[in-house]
N, CA, C and O atoms as a GROMACS GRO file, in nm:
protein
  592
    1MET      N    1  14.060   7.137  14.996
    1MET     CA    2  14.046   7.144  15.139
    1MET      C    3  14.154   7.236  15.198
    1MET      O    4  14.266   7.243  15.147
    2ASP      N    5  14.118   7.305  15.302
    2ASP     CA    6  14.215   7.393  15.362
    2ASP      C    7  14.291   7.322  15.473
    2ASP      O    8  14.263   7.206  15.504
    3ALA      N    9  14.388   7.393  15.534
    3ALA     CA   10  14.472   7.335  15.637
    3ALA      C   11  14.391   7.286  15.756
    3ALA      O   12  14.434   7.197  15.829
    4LYS      N   13  14.273   7.344  15.775
    4LYS     CA   14  14.189   7.303  15.887
    4LYS      C   15  14.144   7.159  15.876
    4LYS      O   16  14.112   7.096  15.977
    5SER      N   17  14.143   7.106  15.756
    5SER     CA   18  14.088   6.972  15.738
    5SER      C   19  14.184   6.874  15.671
    5SER      O   20  14.140   6.772  15.616
    6GLN      N   21  14.312   6.903  15.674
    6GLN     CA   22  14.411   6.814  15.611
    6GLN      C   23  14.505   6.752  15.713
    6GLN      O   24  14.545   6.816  15.811
    7ILE      N   25  14.539   6.627  15.688
    7ILE     CA   26  14.638   6.555  15.767
    7ILE      C   27  14.757   6.524  15.678
    7ILE      O   28  14.740   6.481  15.564
    8LEU      N   29  14.876   6.545  15.730
    8LEU     CA   30  14.999   6.512  15.660
    8LEU      C   31  15.060   6.389  15.728
    8LEU      O   32  15.096   6.394  15.846
    9PHE      N   33  15.071   6.279  15.654
    9PHE     CA   34  15.139   6.159  15.702
    9PHE      C   35  15.282   6.159  15.652
    9PHE      O   36  15.307   6.179  15.534
   10LEU      N   37  15.377   6.136  15.743
   10LEU     CA   38  15.519   6.137  15.711
   10LEU      C   39  15.582   6.001  15.737
   10LEU      O   40  15.553   5.938  15.839
   11CYS      N   41  15.667   5.956  15.647
   11CYS     CA   42  15.756   5.842  15.674
   11CYS      C   43  15.889   5.876  15.609
   11CYS      O   44  15.910   5.989  15.566
   12THR      N   45  15.976   5.782  15.601
   12THR     CA   46  16.110   5.812  15.550
   12THR      C   47  16.108   5.843  15.401
   12THR      O   48  16.154   5.948  15.358
   13GLY      N   49  16.053   5.751  15.322
   13GLY     CA   50  16.063   5.765  15.176
   13GLY      C   51  15.935   5.792  15.103
   13GLY      O   52  15.937   5.805  14.981
   14ASN      N   53  15.820   5.803  15.173
   14ASN     CA   54  15.690   5.827  15.111
   14ASN      C   55  15.661   5.719  15.009
   14ASN      O   56  15.618   5.746  14.897
   15TYR      N   57  15.686   5.596  15.049
   15TYR     CA   58  15.673   5.483  14.957
   15TYR      C   59  15.582   5.373  15.014
   15TYR      O   60  15.512   5.305  14.939
   16TYR      N   61  15.584   5.356  15.146
   16TYR     CA   62  15.517   5.241  15.204
   16TYR      C   63  15.416   5.283  15.314
   16TYR      O   64  15.296   5.287  15.288
   17ARG      N   65  15.465   5.314  15.432
   17ARG     CA   66  15.377   5.342  15.545
   17ARG      C   67  15.292   5.466  15.528
   17ARG      O   68  15.170   5.461  15.547
   18SER      N   69  15.354   5.578  15.493
   18SER     CA   70  15.277   5.704  15.480
   18SER      C   71  15.179   5.698  15.364
   18SER      O   72  15.071   5.757  15.371
   19ARG      N   73  15.216   5.628  15.258
   19ARG     CA   74  15.126   5.616  15.142
   19ARG      C   75  15.006   5.529  15.177
   19ARG      O   76  14.893   5.559  15.139
   20TYR      N   77  15.032   5.420  15.250
   20TYR     CA   78  14.920   5.336  15.293
   20TYR      C   79  14.830   5.413  15.386
   20TYR      O   80  14.708   5.408  15.370
   21ALA      N   81  14.885   5.484  15.482
   21ALA     CA   82  14.804   5.564  15.575
   21ALA      C   83  14.720   5.668  15.501
   21ALA      O   84  14.602   5.687  15.532
   22GLU      N   85  14.782   5.735  15.405
   22GLU     CA   86  14.712   5.837  15.327
   22GLU      C   87  14.592   5.776  15.253
   22GLU      O   88  14.480   5.827  15.264
   23GLU      N   89  14.615   5.670  15.180
   23GLU     CA   90  14.509   5.608  15.100
   23GLU      C   91  14.399   5.551  15.189
   23GLU      O   92  14.280   5.568  15.159
   24LEU      N   93  14.436   5.483  15.296
   24LEU     CA   94  14.337   5.425  15.384
   24LEU      C   95  14.253   5.534  15.451
   24LEU      O   96  14.131   5.525  15.457
   25PHE      N   97  14.323   5.637  15.501
   25PHE     CA   98  14.249   5.746  15.568
   25PHE      C   99  14.153   5.812  15.469
   25PHE      O  100  14.036   5.834  15.502
   26ASN      N  101  14.199   5.845  15.349
   26ASN     CA  102  14.113   5.913  15.253
   26ASN      C  103  13.991   5.827  15.215
   26ASN      O  104  13.880   5.879  15.202
   27PHE      N  105  14.011   5.700  15.198
   27PHE     CA  106  13.901   5.611  15.167
   27PHE      C  107  13.798   5.612  15.280
   27PHE      O  108  13.678   5.630  15.259
   28ARG      N  109  13.849   5.592  15.401
   28ARG     CA  110  13.760   5.588  15.518
   28ARG      C  111  13.690   5.721  15.540
   28ARG      O  112  13.570   5.724  15.569
   29ALA      N  113  13.763   5.831  15.527
   29ALA     CA  114  13.704   5.966  15.548
   29ALA      C  115  13.592   5.992  15.448
   29ALA      O  116  13.485   6.042  15.483
   30ARG      N  117  13.617   5.957  15.322
   30ARG     CA  118  13.512   5.972  15.220
   30ARG      C  119  13.391   5.886  15.248
   30ARG      O  120  13.277   5.932  15.239
   31SER      N  121  13.416   5.759  15.283
   31SER     CA  122  13.309   5.663  15.307
   31SER      C  123  13.222   5.706  15.426
   31SER      O  124  13.101   5.682  15.428
   32GLU      N  125  13.286   5.769  15.524
   32GLU     CA  126  13.214   5.804  15.646
   32GLU      C  127  13.171   5.951  15.650
   32GLU      O  128  13.122   5.998  15.752
   33GLY      N  129  13.191   6.022  15.539
   33GLY     CA  130  13.149   6.162  15.533
   33GLY      C  131  13.225   6.253  15.628
   33GLY      O  132  13.172   6.354  15.673
   34LEU      N  133  13.346   6.219  15.660
   34LEU     CA  134  13.430   6.299  15.746
   34LEU      C  135  13.489   6.413  15.665
   34LEU      O  136  13.539   6.388  15.555
   35GLY      N  137  13.486   6.534  15.713
   35GLY     CA  138  13.535   6.650  15.637
   35GLY      C  139  13.685   6.667  15.644
   35GLY      O  140  13.733   6.780  15.660
   36TRP      N  141  13.760   6.562  15.633
   36TRP     CA  142  13.906   6.564  15.637
   36TRP      C  143  13.961   6.489  15.516
   36TRP      O  144  13.893   6.405  15.458
   37SER      N  145  14.084   6.521  15.480
   37SER     CA  146  14.157   6.443  15.381
   37SER      C  147  14.303   6.440  15.423
   37SER      O  148  14.347   6.515  15.511
   38ALA      N  149  14.378   6.351  15.359
   38ALA     CA  150  14.517   6.333  15.393
   38ALA      C  151  14.605   6.341  15.270
   38ALA      O  152  14.561   6.315  15.158
   39PHE      N  153  14.728   6.379  15.294
   39PHE     CA  154  14.833   6.368  15.193
   39PHE      C  155  14.957   6.319  15.262
   39PHE      O  156  14.964   6.324  15.385
   40SER      N  157  15.057   6.273  15.189
   40SER     CA  158  15.175   6.215  15.253
   40SER      C  159  15.303   6.263  15.185
   40SER      O  160  15.303   6.303  15.069
   41ARG      N  161  15.410   6.260  15.261
   41ARG     CA  162  15.541   6.300  15.215
   41ARG      C  163  15.646   6.215  15.284
   41ARG      O  164  15.618   6.147  15.384
   42GLY      N  165  15.769   6.219  15.229
   42GLY     CA  166  15.883   6.151  15.290
   42GLY      C  167  15.977   6.250  15.353
   42GLY      O  168  15.997   6.360  15.301
   43LEU      N  169  16.036   6.211  15.464
   43LEU     CA  170  16.129   6.300  15.534
   43LEU      C  171  16.272   6.293  15.477
   43LEU      O  172  16.349   6.388  15.493
   44ALA      N  173  16.307   6.184  15.413
   44ALA     CA  174  16.439   6.174  15.351
   44ALA      C  175  16.441   6.267  15.229
   44ALA      O  176  16.342   6.280  15.157
   45GLU      N  177  16.554   6.329  15.208
   45GLU     CA  178  16.564   6.421  15.093
   45GLU      C  179  16.573   6.346  14.962
   45GLU      O  180  16.540   6.402  14.857
   46LYS      N  181  16.618   6.219  14.965
   46LYS     CA  182  16.626   6.140  14.844
   46LYS      C  183  16.562   6.004  14.873
   46LYS      O  184  16.576   5.951  14.983
   47GLY      N  185  16.493   5.949  14.775
   47GLY     CA  186  16.433   5.818  14.790
   47GLY      C  187  16.536   5.708  14.789
   47GLY      O  188  16.648   5.727  14.742
   48SER      N  189  16.498   5.593  14.842
   48SER     CA  190  16.585   5.477  14.845
   48SER      C  191  16.589   5.410  14.708
   48SER      O  192  16.485   5.400  14.641
   49PRO      N  193  16.706   5.364  14.664
   49PRO     CA  194  16.712   5.290  14.539
   49PRO      C  195  16.637   5.154  14.547
   49PRO      O  196  16.606   5.094  14.444
   50ASP      N  197  16.610   5.109  14.670
   50ASP     CA  198  16.536   4.985  14.690
   50ASP      C  199  16.388   4.999  14.660
   50ASP      O  200  16.319   4.899  14.639
   51ASN      N  201  16.339   5.122  14.657
   51ASN     CA  202  16.197   5.147  14.632
   51ASN      C  203  16.172   5.146  14.481
   51ASN      O  204  16.214   5.238  14.409
   52VAL      N  205  16.105   5.044  14.435
   52VAL     CA  206  16.080   5.025  14.291
   52VAL      C  207  15.937   5.066  14.259
   52VAL      O  208  15.842   5.014  14.316
   53GLY      N  209  15.924   5.158  14.167
   53GLY     CA  210  15.791   5.206  14.128
   53GLY      C  211  15.739   5.315  14.220
   53GLY      O  212  15.809   5.359  14.311
   54PRO      N  213  15.617   5.359  14.196
   54PRO     CA  214  15.561   5.471  14.272
   54PRO      C  215  15.525   5.438  14.418
   54PRO      O  216  15.538   5.524  14.505
   55MET      N  217  15.479   5.313  14.445
   55MET     CA  218  15.430   5.277  14.576
   55MET      C  219  15.466   5.132  14.609
   55MET      O  220  15.471   5.047  14.520
   56SER      N  221  15.491   5.106  14.735
   56SER     CA  222  15.525   4.970  14.780
   56SER      C  223  15.419   4.869  14.740
   56SER      O  224  15.299   4.895  14.752
   57ARG      N  225  15.465   4.756  14.694
   57ARG     CA  226  15.370   4.648  14.660
   57ARG      C  227  15.294   4.601  14.782
   57ARG      O  228  15.180   4.557  14.771
   58PHE      N  229  15.358   4.611  14.901
   58PHE     CA  230  15.288   4.569  15.022
   58PHE      C  231  15.168   4.660  15.050
   58PHE      O  232  15.061   4.613  15.087
   59ALA      N  233  15.188   4.790  15.030
   59ALA     CA  234  15.078   4.883  15.051
   59ALA      C  235  14.969   4.860  14.946
   59ALA      O  236  14.850   4.858  14.978
   60LEU      N  237  15.010   4.843  14.821
   60LEU     CA  238  14.913   4.820  14.714
   60LEU      C  239  14.833   4.692  14.737
   60LEU      O  240  14.712   4.690  14.718
   61GLU      N  241  14.902   4.584  14.777
   61GLU     CA  242  14.832   4.458  14.802
   61GLU      C  243  14.734   4.469  14.918
   61GLU      O  244  14.623   4.417  14.909
   62ALA      N  245  14.773   4.537  15.026
   62ALA     CA  246  14.685   4.551  15.142
   62ALA      C  247  14.565   4.637  15.107
   62ALA      O  248  14.454   4.608  15.152
   63LEU      N  249  14.584   4.741  15.030
   63LEU     CA  250  14.472   4.826  14.987
   63LEU      C  251  14.377   4.747  14.896
   63LEU      O  252  14.255   4.755  14.910
   64SER      N  253  14.433   4.672  14.804
   64SER     CA  254  14.354   4.591  14.714
   64SER      C  255  14.270   4.489  14.791
   64SER      O  256  14.154   4.466  14.757
   65ALA      N  257  14.328   4.429  14.895
   65ALA     CA  258  14.254   4.332  14.977
   65ALA      C  259  14.135   4.395  15.046
   65ALA      O  260  14.040   4.326  15.081
   66LYS      N  261  14.140   4.527  15.065
   66LYS     CA  262  14.027   4.601  15.126
   66LYS      C  263  13.937   4.663  15.018
   66LYS      O  264  13.846   4.740  15.051
   67ASN      N  265  13.961   4.630  14.893
   67ASN     CA  266  13.886   4.687  14.779
   67ASN      C  267  13.899   4.838  14.772
   67ASN      O  268  13.804   4.909  14.741
   68ILE      N  269  14.020   4.886  14.803
   68ILE     CA  270  14.049   5.029  14.794
   68ILE      C  271  14.136   5.052  14.670
   68ILE      O  272  14.245   4.995  14.659
   69GLU      N  273  14.086   5.134  14.579
   69GLU     CA  274  14.164   5.172  14.460
   69GLU      C  275  14.241   5.298  14.498
   69GLU      O  276  14.182   5.405  14.512
   70PRO      N  277  14.373   5.287  14.516
   70PRO     CA  278  14.452   5.404  14.558
   70PRO      C  279  14.456   5.514  14.454
   70PRO      O  280  14.501   5.492  14.341
   71ALA      N  281  14.409   5.631  14.491
   71ALA     CA  282  14.409   5.745  14.400
   71ALA      C  283  14.549   5.784  14.358
   71ALA      O  284  14.568   5.835  14.248
   72GLY      N  285  14.646   5.762  14.444
   72GLY     CA  286  14.785   5.803  14.414
   72GLY      C  287  14.872   5.687  14.376
   72GLY      O  288  14.994   5.696  14.394
   73ALA      N  289  14.818   5.580  14.323
   73ALA     CA  290  14.897   5.461  14.292
   73ALA      C  291  15.009   5.489  14.190
   73ALA      O  292  15.111   5.420  14.190
   74CYS      N  293  14.990   5.587  14.105
   74CYS     CA  294  15.089   5.616  14.000
   74CYS      C  295  15.180   5.733  14.039
   74CYS      O  296  15.277   5.762  13.968
   75ARG      N  297  15.151   5.799  14.150
   75ARG     CA  298  15.232   5.914  14.194
   75ARG      C  299  15.362   5.865  14.256
   75ARG      O  300  15.362   5.777  14.343
   76LEU      N  301  15.472   5.922  14.212
   76LEU     CA  302  15.600   5.891  14.270
   76LEU      C  303  15.612   5.951  14.409
   76LEU      O  304  15.544   6.049  14.440
   77PRO      N  305  15.698   5.893  14.494
   77PRO     CA  306  15.717   5.951  14.627
   77PRO      C  307  15.761   6.096  14.620
   77PRO      O  308  15.830   6.137  14.527
   78ILE      N  309  15.719   6.173  14.720
   78ILE     CA  310  15.751   6.316  14.728
   78ILE      C  311  15.820   6.345  14.859
   78ILE      O  312  15.775   6.303  14.966
   79SER      N  313  15.930   6.419  14.852
   79SER     CA  314  16.001   6.460  14.972
   79SER      C  315  15.930   6.580  15.035
   79SER      O  316  15.878   6.667  14.966
   80CYS      N  317  15.928   6.582  15.164
   80CYS     CA  318  15.860   6.688  15.239
   80CYS      C  319  15.932   6.822  15.230
   80CYS      O  320  16.055   6.828  15.225
   81SER      N  321  15.853   6.927  15.226
   81SER     CA  322  15.908   7.063  15.232
   81SER      C  323  15.839   7.135  15.348
   81SER      O  324  15.736   7.091  15.398
   82ALA      N  325  15.896   7.246  15.388
   82ALA     CA  326  15.835   7.324  15.497
   82ALA      C  327  15.695   7.368  15.461
   82ALA      O  328  15.609   7.377  15.549
   83ALA      N  329  15.669   7.395  15.335
   83ALA     CA  330  15.537   7.439  15.290
   83ALA      C  331  15.431   7.332  15.319
   83ALA      O  332  15.316   7.366  15.345
   84ASP      N  333  15.468   7.205  15.315
   84ASP     CA  334  15.372   7.097  15.341
   84ASP      C  335  15.310   7.109  15.479
   84ASP      O  336  15.193   7.077  15.498
   85PHE      N  337  15.388   7.155  15.574
   85PHE     CA  338  15.337   7.169  15.711
   85PHE      C  339  15.229   7.276  15.718
   85PHE      O  340  15.137   7.265  15.798
   86GLY      N  341  15.240   7.378  15.634
   86GLY     CA  342  15.141   7.482  15.629
   86GLY      C  343  15.009   7.436  15.572
   86GLY      O  344  14.905   7.498  15.597
   87GLU      N  345  15.012   7.328  15.495
   87GLU     CA  346  14.891   7.272  15.434
   87GLU      C  347  14.810   7.187  15.532
   87GLU      O  348  14.694   7.158  15.506
   88ALA      N  349  14.871   7.147  15.643
   88ALA     CA  350  14.810   7.048  15.731
   88ALA      C  351  14.775   7.103  15.870
   88ALA      O  352  14.849   7.181  15.929
   89LYS      N  353  14.662   7.059  15.918
   89LYS     CA  354  14.625   7.089  16.055
   89LYS      C  355  14.688   6.988  16.149
   89LYS      O  356  14.734   7.023  16.257
   90LEU      N  357  14.690   6.860  16.108
   90LEU     CA  358  14.754   6.755  16.187
   90LEU      C  359  14.869   6.698  16.105
   90LEU      O  360  14.860   6.681  15.984
   91VAL      N  361  14.979   6.668  16.178
   91VAL     CA  362  15.096   6.607  16.112
   91VAL      C  363  15.131   6.484  16.193
   91VAL      O  364  15.152   6.492  16.314
   92ILE      N  365  15.137   6.369  16.127
   92ILE     CA  366  15.164   6.242  16.191
   92ILE      C  367  15.282   6.175  16.121
   92ILE      O  368  15.278   6.150  16.001
   93ALA      N  369  15.388   6.147  16.199
   93ALA     CA  370  15.502   6.069  16.148
   93ALA      C  371  15.481   5.926  16.196
   93ALA      O  372  15.441   5.902  16.310
   94LEU      N  373  15.509   5.831  16.108
   94LEU     CA  374  15.472   5.693  16.136
   94LEU      C  375  15.562   5.621  16.237
   94LEU      O  376  15.524   5.516  16.289
   95LYS      N  377  15.681   5.674  16.266
   95LYS     CA  378  15.773   5.607  16.360
   95LYS      C  379  15.859   5.709  16.431
   95LYS      O  380  15.951   5.764  16.370
   96GLY      N  381  15.831   5.736  16.556
   96GLY     CA  382  15.905   5.837  16.631
   96GLY      C  383  16.055   5.817  16.633
   96GLY      O  384  16.129   5.910  16.600
   97GLU      N  385  16.100   5.701  16.670
   97GLU     CA  386  16.242   5.672  16.680
   97GLU      C  387  16.315   5.694  16.547
   97GLU      O  388  16.428   5.743  16.545
   98GLU      N  389  16.253   5.660  16.441
   98GLU     CA  390  16.310   5.671  16.306
   98GLU      C  391  16.297   5.813  16.250
   98GLU      O  392  16.390   5.864  16.188
   99HIS      N  393  16.182   5.876  16.271
   99HIS     CA  394  16.154   6.003  16.200
   99HIS      C  395  16.188   6.130  16.278
   99HIS      O  396  16.208   6.236  16.219
  100ARG      N  397  16.194   6.120  16.409
  100ARG     CA  398  16.229   6.238  16.489
  100ARG      C  399  16.363   6.298  16.446
  100ARG      O  400  16.371   6.420  16.432
  101PRO      N  401  16.469   6.218  16.424
  101PRO     CA  402  16.596   6.277  16.381
  101PRO      C  403  16.587   6.352  16.247
  101PRO      O  404  16.654   6.454  16.228
  102PHE      N  405  16.505   6.303  16.154
  102PHE     CA  406  16.488   6.374  16.028
  102PHE      C  407  16.423   6.510  16.053
  102PHE      O  408  16.466   6.611  15.997
  103VAL      N  409  16.321   6.511  16.137
  103VAL     CA  410  16.251   6.636  16.165
  103VAL      C  411  16.344   6.733  16.237
  103VAL      O  412  16.349   6.851  16.203
  104GLU      N  413  16.418   6.684  16.336
  104GLU     CA  414  16.513   6.768  16.411
  104GLU      C  415  16.616   6.831  16.319
  104GLU      O  416  16.655   6.945  16.339
  105ARG      N  417  16.659   6.756  16.219
  105ARG     CA  418  16.760   6.808  16.125
  105ARG      C  419  16.700   6.902  16.022
  105ARG      O  420  16.757   7.008  15.996
  106ARG      N  421  16.586   6.865  15.964
  106ARG     CA  422  16.531   6.942  15.852
  106ARG      C  423  16.429   7.049  15.893
  106ARG      O  424  16.423   7.155  15.830
  107PHE      N  425  16.351   7.022  15.997
  107PHE     CA  426  16.241   7.112  16.035
  107PHE      C  427  16.231   7.127  16.187
  107PHE      O  428  16.124   7.102  16.243
  108PRO      N  429  16.338   7.166  16.255
  108PRO     CA  430  16.339   7.164  16.401
  108PRO      C  431  16.228   7.248  16.464
  108PRO      O  432  16.174   7.210  16.568
  109ASP      N  433  16.193   7.360  16.404
  109ASP     CA  434  16.089   7.446  16.462
  109ASP      C  435  15.951   7.381  16.453
  109ASP      O  436  15.860   7.422  16.526
  110LEU      N  437  15.934   7.285  16.369
  110LEU     CA  438  15.805   7.220  16.348
  110LEU      C  439  15.785   7.094  16.434
  110LEU      O  440  15.676   7.036  16.435
  111LEU      N  441  15.888   7.053  16.503
  111LEU     CA  442  15.882   6.931  16.584
  111LEU      C  443  15.762   6.928  16.682
  111LEU      O  444  15.698   6.823  16.695
  112PRO      N  445  15.730   7.038  16.750
  112PRO     CA  446  15.616   7.031  16.842
  112PRO      C  447  15.482   7.002  16.776
  112PRO      O  448  15.388   6.960  16.844
  113ARG      N  449  15.470   7.022  16.649
  113ARG     CA  450  15.342   6.999  16.579
  113ARG      C  451  15.319   6.852  16.543
  113ARG      O  452  15.208   6.815  16.504
  114ILE      N  453  15.421   6.770  16.555
  114ILE     CA  454  15.414   6.634  16.501
  114ILE      C  455  15.373   6.533  16.606
  114ILE      O  456  15.426   6.530  16.717
  115ILE      N  457  15.277   6.452  16.569
  115ILE     CA  458  15.235   6.336  16.648
  115ILE      C  459  15.316   6.219  16.595
  115ILE      O  460  15.319   6.193  16.474
  116PHE      N  461  15.382   6.147  16.686
  116PHE     CA  462  15.462   6.031  16.641
  116PHE      C  463  15.392   5.901  16.678
  116PHE      O  464  15.360   5.876  16.794
  117TRP      N  465  15.369   5.819  16.575
  117TRP     CA  466  15.319   5.684  16.596
  117TRP      C  467  15.438   5.591  16.611
  117TRP      O  468  15.553   5.636  16.612
  118ASP      N  469  15.412   5.462  16.621
  118ASP     CA  470  15.521   5.366  16.644
  118ASP      C  471  15.506   5.245  16.551
  118ASP      O  472  15.489   5.132  16.597
  119VAL      N  473  15.511   5.270  16.421
  119VAL     CA  474  15.495   5.166  16.320
  119VAL      C  475  15.629   5.144  16.251
  119VAL      O  476  15.684   5.232  16.185
  120ASP      N  477  15.681   5.024  16.268
  120ASP     CA  478  15.811   4.989  16.211
  120ASP      C  479  15.804   4.971  16.060
  120ASP      O  480  15.699   4.941  16.003
  121ASP      N  481  15.920   4.992  15.996
  121ASP     CA  482  15.932   4.971  15.852
  121ASP      C  483  15.944   4.822  15.820
  121ASP      O  484  15.962   4.739  15.909
  122VAL      N  485  15.933   4.790  15.694
  122VAL     CA  486  15.931   4.653  15.647
  122VAL      C  487  16.058   4.576  15.684
  122VAL      O  488  16.052   4.454  15.698
  123ALA      N  489  16.169   4.642  15.701
  123ALA     CA  490  16.293   4.574  15.740
  123ALA      C  491  16.288   4.522  15.884
  123ALA      O  492  16.369   4.436  15.922
  124PHE      N  493  16.194   4.572  15.964
  124PHE     CA  494  16.189   4.536  16.105
  124PHE      C  495  16.066   4.456  16.147
  124PHE      O  496  16.069   4.387  16.249
  125VAL      N  497  15.960   4.465  16.071
  125VAL     CA  498  15.838   4.391  16.104
  125VAL      C  499  15.763   4.356  15.974
  125VAL      O  500  15.765   4.432  15.878
  126ALA      N  501  15.699   4.243  15.975
  126ALA     CA  502  15.626   4.198  15.856
  126ALA      C  503  15.518   4.300  15.818
  126ALA      O  504  15.453   4.358  15.905
  127PRO      N  505  15.499   4.322  15.688
  127PRO     CA  506  15.397   4.416  15.643
  127PRO      C  507  15.259   4.390  15.701
  127PRO      O  508  15.187   4.483  15.735
  128ALA      N  509  15.221   4.261  15.712
  128ALA     CA  510  15.088   4.232  15.764
  128ALA      C  511  15.070   4.289  15.907
  128ALA      O  512  14.961   4.332  15.944
  129ILE      N  513  15.176   4.288  15.984
  129ILE     CA  514  15.170   4.342  16.121
  129ILE      C  515  15.169   4.494  16.119
  129ILE      O  516  15.087   4.557  16.186
  130ALA      N  517  15.260   4.553  16.044
  130ALA     CA  518  15.272   4.698  16.039
  130ALA      C  519  15.145   4.762  15.981
  130ALA      O  520  15.096   4.861  16.034
  131LEU      N  521  15.094   4.705  15.875
  131LEU     CA  522  14.977   4.765  15.811
  131LEU      C  523  14.851   4.746  15.895
  131LEU      O  524  14.763   4.832  15.894
  132ALA      N  525  14.842   4.635  15.967
  132ALA     CA  526  14.730   4.616  16.060
  132ALA      C  527  14.739   4.718  16.173
  132ALA      O  528  14.636   4.766  16.221
  133GLN      N  529  14.859   4.750  16.215
  133GLN     CA  530  14.880   4.851  16.317
  133GLN      C  531  14.831   4.989  16.265
  133GLN      O  532  14.766   5.065  16.337
  134ILE      N  533  14.864   5.018  16.140
  134ILE     CA  534  14.817   5.146  16.080
  134ILE      C  535  14.663   5.145  16.071
  134ILE      O  536  14.599   5.247  16.096
  135ASP      N  537  14.607   5.030  16.036
  135ASP     CA  538  14.460   5.020  16.035
  135ASP      C  539  14.401   5.061  16.168
  135ASP      O  540  14.306   5.139  16.173
  136ASP      N  541  14.456   5.008  16.275
  136ASP     CA  542  14.405   5.040  16.410
  136ASP      C  543  14.425   5.187  16.445
  136ASP      O  544  14.336   5.250  16.502
  137LEU      N  545  14.541   5.240  16.411
  137LEU     CA  546  14.570   5.381  16.439
  137LEU      C  547  14.477   5.473  16.360
  137LEU      O  548  14.432   5.576  16.410
  138ILE      N  549  14.449   5.436  16.236
  138ILE     CA  550  14.356   5.517  16.155
  138ILE      C  551  14.215   5.511  16.218
  138ILE      O  552  14.146   5.612  16.226
  139ASP      N  553  14.175   5.394  16.264
  139ASP     CA  554  14.045   5.381  16.333
  139ASP      C  555  14.039   5.478  16.450
  139ASP      O  556  13.942   5.552  16.466
  140ASP      N  557  14.145   5.477  16.532
  140ASP     CA  558  14.149   5.566  16.650
  140ASP      C  559  14.150   5.712  16.606
  140ASP      O  560  14.082   5.795  16.668
  141LEU      N  561  14.223   5.744  16.503
  141LEU     CA  562  14.231   5.882  16.453
  141LEU      C  563  14.093   5.928  16.408
  141LEU      O  564  14.049   6.037  16.445
  142ILE      N  565  14.026   5.847  16.329
  142ILE     CA  566  13.894   5.885  16.279
  142ILE      C  567  13.795   5.900  16.394
  142ILE      O  568  13.713   5.992  16.394
  143SER      N  569  13.800   5.812  16.490
  143SER     CA  570  13.712   5.825  16.607
  143SER      C  571  13.738   5.958  16.680
  143SER      O  572  13.643   6.025  16.721
  144GLY      N  573  13.863   5.994  16.694
  144GLY     CA  574  13.898   6.121  16.759
  144GLY      C  575  13.853   6.241  16.679
  144GLY      O  576  13.807   6.340  16.736
  145LEU      N  577  13.865   6.234  16.548
  145LEU     CA  578  13.821   6.348  16.465
  145LEU      C  579  13.669   6.363  16.467
  145LEU      O  580  13.618   6.474  16.458
  146ARG      N  581  13.598   6.252  16.478
  146ARG     CA  582  13.453   6.259  16.487
  146ARG      C  583  13.408   6.328  16.615
  146ARG      O  584  13.305   6.395  16.616
  147ARG      N  585  13.486   6.313  16.721
  147ARG     CA  586  13.451   6.375  16.851
  147ARG      C  587  13.482   6.523  16.855
  147ARG      O  588  13.434   6.592  16.944
  148ARG      N  589  13.562   6.574  16.761
  148ARG     CA  590  13.601   6.714  16.761
  148ARG      C  591  13.484   6.805  16.736
  148ARG      O  592  13.501   6.927  16.732
   0.00000   0.00000   0.00000
């Protein structure tokens, strides 16, 4: 897929929120015949030592509950590079307050391209709440893309 049809989801470590958003969006887009796909990256230059394995168990459990087999379940988190922005038509960071400083420091010229959502990390809100919020945001996103 070209940049015209790709979405880049960003979070801090590319372990939990952005990975869940990527997998959920791709599943829904395929199921609904939407000509878009997503990929995800982390804004932190190094992953957290607290992140064990390739993807958060909370994301994996929530995807499994929806009968979604994550295509990237074995992929380790990836830190974002400037080139990733060139791959995407839409760029969505999962938490403005948390992710805006990373973007300002690492990619200041790209800040105007980013849509900021308001989904807290696991340290601040229970996964069931955060992931349900992402579900709703993905629903809205897909509805908006269908209208394009």
